[in-house]
C-alpha positions as CSV (number, residue, x, y, z in Angstrom):
1,M,50.4,139.6,190.3
2,F,47.0,139.7,188.6
3,V,45.5,136.6,186.9
4,D,42.0,135.7,186.0
5,S,42.0,132.0,186.7
6,R,43.9,129.1,188.2
7,D,45.2,128.1,184.8
8,G,46.2,131.7,184.1
9,A,48.2,131.8,187.3
10,R,49.8,128.5,186.6
11,R,50.7,129.5,183.0
12,Y,52.3,132.7,184.4
13,F,54.5,130.7,186.8
14,L,55.3,128.2,184.0
15,D,56.2,131.0,181.6
16,V,58.6,132.6,184.3
17,W,60.1,129.1,184.8
18,R,60.7,128.7,181.1
19,K,62.3,132.2,180.9
20,L,64.4,131.4,183.9
21,V,65.7,128.1,182.3
22,E,66.3,129.8,179.0
23,R,67.9,132.8,180.7
24,A,65.5,135.1,178.8
25,P,64.9,138.7,179.9
26,L,62.5,139.1,182.8
27,S,60.2,142.0,183.7
28,P,60.5,143.2,187.3
29,L,57.5,141.1,188.4
30,E,58.9,138.1,186.6
31,S,62.2,138.6,188.3
32,M,60.5,138.6,191.7
33,I,58.6,135.4,190.8
34,A,61.9,133.8,189.4
35,H,63.5,134.6,192.8
36,V,60.7,132.8,194.6
37,I,61.0,129.8,192.2
38,E,64.8,129.7,192.6
39,R,64.3,129.5,196.4
40,H,62.2,126.4,196.0
41,P,64.3,123.8,194.3
42,E,61.9,121.1,195.5
43,Y,59.5,122.3,192.8
44,H,61.9,122.5,189.9
45,E,61.4,118.9,188.7
46,L,57.6,119.4,188.8
47,L,57.8,122.7,186.9
48,R,59.7,120.9,184.1
49,E,56.4,119.0,183.4
50,G,55.1,122.3,182.0
51,E,51.5,122.4,180.5
52,A,50.7,119.0,182.0
53,L,50.4,120.7,185.4
54,L,47.5,122.9,184.3
55,A,45.0,120.1,184.9
56,Q,46.6,118.6,188.0
57,D,44.7,118.8,191.2
58,F,47.0,119.3,194.2
59,G,44.2,119.3,196.8
60,H,43.4,122.0,199.3
61,D,44.6,120.6,202.6
62,E,48.1,122.2,202.8
63,P,49.6,125.1,200.8
64,A,53.0,123.5,200.8
65,H,51.6,120.5,198.8
66,N,50.4,122.7,196.0
67,P,53.4,124.3,194.4
68,F,51.4,127.1,192.7
69,L,49.6,128.0,195.9
70,H,52.8,128.0,197.9
71,L,54.7,130.0,195.3
72,G,51.8,132.4,195.0
73,L,51.7,133.0,198.7
74,H,55.4,133.9,198.6
75,V,54.7,136.3,195.7
76,A,51.8,137.9,197.6
77,L,53.9,138.3,200.7
78,A,56.7,139.9,198.7
79,E,54.2,142.4,197.2
80,Q,52.7,143.1,200.6
81,V,56.2,143.8,202.1
82,G,57.1,146.0,199.1
83,A,54.0,148.1,199.5
84,D,53.8,147.8,203.3
85,R,50.2,146.7,202.8
86,P,48.6,146.1,205.2
87,P,50.5,148.8,207.1
88,G,52.9,147.1,209.5
89,V,53.6,144.0,207.5
90,R,57.0,145.3,206.4
91,A,58.1,145.9,210.0
92,V,57.0,142.4,211.0
93,H,58.9,141.0,208.1
94,A,62.0,142.8,209.0
95,K,61.7,141.7,212.7
96,L,61.3,138.1,211.7
97,C,64.0,138.1,209.1
98,A,66.5,139.7,211.6
99,Q,66.2,136.5,213.6
100,G,68.3,134.7,210.9
101,D,66.7,132.5,208.2
102,V,64.7,134.8,205.9
103,H,63.1,132.0,204.0
104,A,61.9,130.3,207.2
105,A,60.6,133.6,208.4
106,E,58.6,134.1,205.2
107,H,57.2,130.5,205.5
108,R,55.9,131.4,209.0
109,M,54.3,134.6,207.6
110,I,52.7,132.8,204.7
111,E,51.1,130.3,207.1
112,C,49.3,133.3,208.7
113,L,48.4,134.7,205.2
114,A,47.0,131.3,204.1
115,E,44.9,131.0,207.2
116,V,43.4,134.5,206.8
117,L,42.7,133.9,203.1
118,W,41.1,130.5,203.9
119,Q,38.9,132.2,206.6
120,A,37.9,134.9,204.1
121,Q,37.0,132.4,201.5
122,K,35.1,130.3,204.0
123,S,33.0,133.3,205.2
124,G,32.6,134.9,201.8
125,R,34.2,138.1,203.1
126,M,37.3,140.2,202.4
127,P,40.4,139.1,204.2
128,D,40.6,140.5,207.7
129,E,43.8,142.6,207.7
130,Q,43.7,143.2,211.5
131,A,43.4,139.5,212.2
132,Y,46.3,138.9,209.7
133,L,48.5,141.5,211.5
134,A,47.6,140.1,214.9
135,A,48.6,136.6,213.7
136,L,51.9,138.1,212.4
137,E,52.6,139.9,215.7
138,R,52.0,136.6,217.6
139,I,54.8,134.9,215.6
140,A,57.1,137.9,215.7
């Protein structure tokens, strides 16, 4: 998923939400995002607010408190698993999901992803794929 700004990302999620509610046709990427949204009913009421969410500040302390960040991390993980990028992420995903609750497994994985992204932003560097894979291996 490629967007150029926070508002652009939020608009994209809101557009997918609208299409989902209206049962409008979805592109493959929109279908993946719709699936992520469907698996998070705790955000549905909030998404109904639509454009009003564009200016809302959800803070930066916890990804689960920012619906767009949380959903975006799920989308990023789905894209990583689909492409097996970084190499090995698909195998870790399969291993964790085999333990039972797929959604819970993905939440554990996005915690690792969020940490690596935060470290990269803090240091002004690219995300460390090896540190990410090491964190994933620790939880697997």
